[in-house]
C-alpha positions in Angstrom: 24.4 -12.1 0.5 24.6 -8.4 1.3 21.4 -6.6 0.5 21.4 -3.1 -1.1 17.8 -2.4 -0.1 15.7 -3.2 2.9 12.6 -3.3 0.8 11.9 -3.1 -2.9 8.2 -2.2 -3.7 6.3 -2.7 -6.9 3.0 -0.8 -7.3 0.9 1.8 -9.0 2.6 5.1 -9.6 -0.3 7.4 -8.8 -0.8 11.1 -8.1 -3.5 11.6 -5.4 -6.0 14.4 -6.0 -7.7 15.0 -2.6 -10.7 17.1 -1.7 -13.1 17.3 1.3 -16.7 16.7 0.3 -20.1 15.9 1.9 -22.3 12.8 1.5 -24.4 14.6 -1.1 -21.3 15.0 -3.4 -20.8 11.2 -3.3 -24.4 10.6 -4.2 -24.5 13.3 -6.9 -21.4 11.9 -8.6 -22.2 8.2 -8.0 -19.0 7.6 -6.0 -19.2 4.3 -4.0 -18.4 5.2 -0.3 -15.3 4.0 1.4 -13.8 1.8 -1.3 -11.6 2.1 -4.4 -13.3 2.1 -7.8 -11.5 1.9 -11.2 -12.5 4.6 -13.7 -11.6 5.6 -17.2 -9.8 8.7 -18.3 -13.0 10.5 -19.3 -14.6 10.0 -15.8 -11.3 11.0 -14.2 -11.3 14.3 -16.1 -14.9 15.0 -15.0 -14.3 14.2 -11.4 -11.2 16.3 -11.4 -13.2 19.3 -12.5 -15.9 18.6 -10.0 -13.8 18.2 -6.9 -13.6 21.4 -4.8 -10.3 22.8 -3.4 -8.1 20.0 -4.6 -4.6 19.1 -3.4 -2.2 17.1 -5.6 0.1 14.7 -3.7 2.2 11.8 -5.1 0.6 8.6 -4.0 -0.1 5.0 -4.9 -0.3 2.3 -2.3 3.2 0.7 -2.5 4.8 4.0 -3.3 3.2 5.5 -0.1 4.6 2.5 1.9 8.0 3.2 0.4 7.7 6.9 1.4 7.0 5.8 5.0 10.0 3.4 5.0 12.2 6.2 3.8 10.9 8.4 6.6 12.0 5.7 9.0 15.4 5.6 7.5 15.1 2.5 5.4 16.9 1.9 2.1 14.5 1.2 -0.6 13.6 0.9 -4.3 10.3 1.5 -6.1 9.1 0.2 -9.5 6.0 1.6 -11.2 5.1 3.2 -14.5 4.4 6.9 -15.2 4.2 8.8 -18.5 6.6 11.7 -19.2 3.8 14.3 -18.5 3.3 16.9 -15.7 2.0 14.4 -13.2 4.6 11.8 -14.1 7.4 14.3 -13.6 5.9 15.3 -10.2 5.7 11.7 -9.1 9.2 10.9 -10.1 10.6 14.0 -8.3 8.6 13.1 -5.1 10.2 9.6 -5.0 13.8 10.7 -5.7 13.6 13.5 -3.2 12.8 10.9 -0.5 16.0 9.1 -1.4 14.2 6.2 -2.9 15.8 4.5 -5.9 13.3 4.9 -8.7 14.5 4.0 -12.2 11.5 2.6 -14.1 11.6 4.2 -17.6 8.9 6.8 -18.2 6.5 6.1 -21.1 6.9 8.6 -24.0 3.4 8.0 -25.2 0.2 6.0 -24.4 -2.0 6.6 -21.4 -1.4 9.5 -19.1 0.1 9.1 -15.6 -2.4 7.5 -13.2 -4.4 9.5 -10.7 -6.6 8.7 -7.8 -9.4 11.2 -7.0 -10.0 10.9 -3.3 -13.2 12.3 -1.9 -12.9 12.6 1.9 -16.0 13.0 4.0 -16.2 14.7 7.4 -15.7 11.4 9.3 -12.3 10.9 7.6 -13.5 8.2 5.3 -12.0 8.2 1.8 -13.8 7.1 -1.4 -11.3 6.6 -4.2 -11.9 6.8 -7.9 -8.7 5.5 -9.6 -7.5 6.0 -13.2 -4.7 3.5 -13.6 -3.4 5.1 -16.8 0.2 4.3 -17.5 0.3 1.8 -14.6 -1.5 -0.7 -16.9 1.6 -0.5 -19.1 4.1 -1.7 -16.5 5.3 -5.0 -17.8 8.0 -7.6 -17.5 10.2 -5.4 -19.7 10.1 -2.7 -17.1 11.0 -5.1 -14.3 14.6 -4.9 -12.9 15.1 -8.3 -11.3 18.4 -7.1 -9.8 16.4 -4.6 -7.7 14.3 -7.5 -6.4 17.3 -9.7 -5.7 19.1 -6.9 -3.9 16.3 -6.4 -1.3 15.6 -8.3 1.9 11.9 -8.0 1.2 9.9 -7.6 -2.0 6.5 -5.8 -1.3 3.7 -6.0 -3.9 0.3 -4.3 -3.8 -2.7 -6.4 -4.7 -4.1 -3.6 -6.9 -1.7 -4.7 -9.7 -3.9 -7.8 -10.2 -6.3 -5.5 -12.0 -3.7 -4.7 -14.7 -2.8 -7.9 -16.6 0.7 -6.7 -17.7 1.6 -5.5 -14.2 0.2 -8.7 -12.7 2.5 -10.7 -15.0 5.5 -8.6 -14.0 4.6 -9.1 -10.3 4.5 -12.8 -10.7 7.9 -12.7 -12.4 9.2 -10.6 -9.6 8.1 -13.1 -7.0 9.8 -15.8 -8.9 13.1 -13.8 -9.0 12.6 -13.1 -5.2 12.3 -16.7 -4.4 15.4 -17.6 -6.3 17.4 -14.8 -4.5 16.1 -15.7 -1.1 14.2 -12.4 -0.9 11.1 -12.7 1.3 7.8 -11.7 -0.3 5.2 -9.5 1.3 1.8 -8.8 -0.2 -1.1 -6.5 0.6 -4.7 -7.4 -0.2 -5.4 -3.8 -1.0 -9.3 -3.8 -1.2 -12.2 -6.1 -0.3 -13.7 -5.9 -3.8 -10.3 -6.7 -5.3 -10.1 -9.8 -3.0 -13.6 -10.8 -4.2 -12.3 -10.9 -7.8 -9.0 -12.7 -7.1 -9.8 -14.7 -4.0 -8.7 -18.1 -5.4 -5.4 -16.7 -6.6 -4.7 -14.9 -3.3 -5.5 -18.0 -1.3 -3.3 -20.2 -3.4 -0.4 -17.8 -2.8 -0.9 -18.1 0.9 -1.4 -21.9 1.0 1.4 -22.9 -1.4 4.0 -20.8 0.5 4.6 -18.1 -2.1 4.0 -15.4 0.4 6.0 -14.8 3.6 4.1 -11.8 4.9 0.4 -10.9 4.3 -1.2 -7.6 5.1 -5.0 -7.2 5.2 -7.5 -5.1 7.0 -10.5 -6.8 8.6 -12.9 -6.4 5.7 -10.3 -7.7 3.2 -9.6 -10.7 5.4 -13.2 -11.5 5.9 -13.7 -11.3 2.1 -10.7 -13.5 1.5 -12.0 -16.4 3.7 -15.7 -15.6 3.0 -16.5 -15.4 6.8 -18.5 -12.9 8.9 -16.4 -12.4 12.0 -12.8 -11.6 12.8 -12.6 -14.7 15.0 -13.3 -16.8 11.9 -10.5 -15.0 10.0 -8.0 -15.7 12.8 -8.9 -19.4 12.8 -8.5 -19.5 9.1 -5.0 -18.0 9.3 -4.0 -19.9 12.4 -1.0 -22.1 11.9 0.1 -20.5 8.6 3.9 -20.5 8.3 4.2 -16.8 7.4 3.5 -13.5 9.1 -0.1 -12.2 9.1 -0.5 -8.5 9.9 -4.3 -7.9 10.2 -5.4 -4.4 10.9 -8.7 -3.4 12.6 -8.9 0.4 12.4 -9.5 1.8 15.9 -9.4 -1.7 17.4 -5.7 -2.0 16.6 -4.1 -5.0 14.9 -3.3 -8.6 15.3 0.1 -9.9 14.3 0.5 -13.7 14.0 3.2 -16.1 13.0 2.5 -19.8 13.6 1.8 -20.0 17.4 3.1 -16.5 18.2 0.1 -14.0 18.4 0.1 -10.4 19.4 -3.0 -8.2 19.9 -1.9 -4.6 19.7 -3.9 -1.5 20.5 -4.2 1.3 18.0 -1.8 4.2 18.6 -3.7 7.2 19.9 -4.5 10.1 17.6 -6.2 13.4 18.6 -8.4 13.6 15.6 -8.9 11.4 12.5 -8.7 13.8 9.5 -8.2 11.4 6.5 -7.8 7.6 6.6 -6.1 7.6 3.2 -2.8 5.7 3.5 -3.4 4.2 6.9 -2.8 0.7 5.7 0.1 1.8 3.6 1.9 3.4 6.5 1.1 0.5 8.8 2.9 -1.7 6.3 5.8 0.7 6.2 6.3 0.6 10.0 5.8 -3.2 10.2 8.3 -3.9 7.3 10.8 -1.5 8.9 10.6 -3.5 12.1 10.9 -6.8 10.4 13.9 -5.8 8.3 15.6 -4.2 11.4 15.1 -7.3 13.6 12.6 -5.8 15.9 10.4 -8.2 17.9 7.2 -9.0 16.1 5.0 -7.1 18.6 7.2 -4.0 18.3 7.0 -4.2 14.5 3.2 -4.1 14.9 3.4 -1.2 17.3 5.6 0.7 14.9 3.1 0.1 12.1 0.3 1.4 14.3 2.3 4.5 15.1 2.9 5.2 11.5 -0.7 4.7 10.6 -1.8 7.1 13.5 0.5 9.8 12.1 -0.9 9.7 8.6 -4.6 9.7 9.6 -4.1 12.9 11.6 -3.7 15.0 8.4 -4.7 15.0 4.7 -2.6 12.9 2.4 -1.2 9.4 2.4 2.4 10.1 3.3 4.0 11.2 6.6 4.3 14.9 7.3 6.9 14.4 10.1 9.9 12.2 10.5 8.6 8.7 11.4 12.0 7.9 12.7 12.0 10.7 15.3 8.4 9.8 16.2 9.3 6.2 16.8 12.4 7.2 18.8 10.3 9.5 21.0 7.9 6.5 21.6 10.8 4.3 22.6 10.3 1.9 19.6 13.7 2.7 18.0 
């Protein structure tokens, strides 16, 4: 069947609030370094007041990936819940301005639009405190199964497993995708999240639910409870689907059955902020897969997109990824 979208993504509709801080700030405000921590609305308000020289940028993992796909010229749809408040309106505008189909109804009441308070240290490492807010209310009733069936690939962020209603909607979406012949891609999102849902994530890999899996090295080691990347690779070896495993400055490994590609990281002059690196890697890789690029070139395109986003603050591209890829000879 003809597909309206290259990729439909389901994820948290978040507004990122970014500030540069030092290590003392993390200690003073009890912010765990380098990971994502869920917080309540009261703590979100306190951290928002404490962060210096803040910038507000529409974010959310799968939404960032959709922004990267749009920058490459892909056709896409996004599903995620916001409230009809200031941040919700800003998020909605940011997605539609990109040309992304975004039709999830805004909540008229209930929790505020979600936000992610990102403290960036001088080494570019980001420590995220996330208030899910309205995202927790995304449910089966918000899911448009036609948007799933109309896509070549359905992409879901693992963070949704921390919100029971959104998890249920994600599982329903995967069922709709399977019926429609839509391939399913899934990102592990965070090593602590993997710790909480290891059994479920492994089941989805082993029972053939997932066609494409994204994980960084720490997430992958957490998934298989191993200490080395070699052990991760052995655990994934022979799986029928595509495994896209990122290793920061060491590049990435792309594998599907016996086909394996070890790809260097794309060069970057200076790492400013690693927020969104995995999201943009997924954008480049998914674009390559949906546009019939060789597997290795899809990995290179992902690495190029990740390099662009870590060279500046914010989790979305600041230049056209399509033009960047064309100049690199990948498109």
